[in-house]
Structure formats: structure tokens, C-alpha cells
N, C-alpha and C positions, 0 to 999 in steps of 0.2 A: 170770385168776381165780386167787386164791391157794388153796393146798391147805388152809390154815387155815379159809377160808370154807366150803369144801366139807365139811370135817370137822364144822364147827359145824352146818351145815344137816343133815347126816346124823344128828348127835347129837340135833338138835331132832326129827327124824322118829322116831328111836328112843324118845325121851321121850314123844312122842305115842302111840306104840304101847303103851308101858307104862301110860300114863294110861288109854287105852282099855281095856286088859286089866283094870286095877284096877277100872274102872267096871263092866265086865261081871261080874267076880267078886263085887263088892259090891252088884250090882243097882242101881247109881247111874247113871241115864240121863244126868244132867247131866255127870258126870265122863267118861263114855264119849263123849259128844258133844264135849266139850272136847278129848279125845284125838284124835278124828277131825279136828277143826278144826286142831289143831296139826300133824297130819300133812299136811293139805292145804296149809297155809302153807309148810311145809318143802319140799313137792314143788314149789310155785311158785318158791321161791327157788332150788332145784336146777335147775329149767328155765331160769331166768334166768342161772344160772352157765353152763349149757351154751350158751346163745345168745352170751354174752360170749366164751366160749372159741372158738366158731366164728368170730366176727369177728376175734379176735386171731390166729387161725391164717392169715389171709389175708395 
């Protein structure tokens, strides 16, 4: 797994956290939910990266 992909997925997670925080600050439940969803997607991608790395180490 390339470092670029890992960085991209980490950036997606950070963007999700920012979006969630903006939703909380503005009392926008939809924006907050979108941020949480973005974080979940990024977490799944990062987990996939970890699995790929584990198989490549063998």
C-alpha cells in the first residue's frame, strides 16, 4: 500500500472530523452526520490498507 493512499485516507478522516465539528458548532445535524459518515468511510479504507499491508509482508 502506498504512502500516498494512506495519507489521502487520513486526510479524508480529518476532513470528516472538521465537517462534524462545523455541524456541531452551527447546530446543523445533517452536516454533523455527513462528517461522521466521512470518518467511517475513511476508517474502512484505512482498515483495508492495513489488511493489504499484512498480506504484502508475507
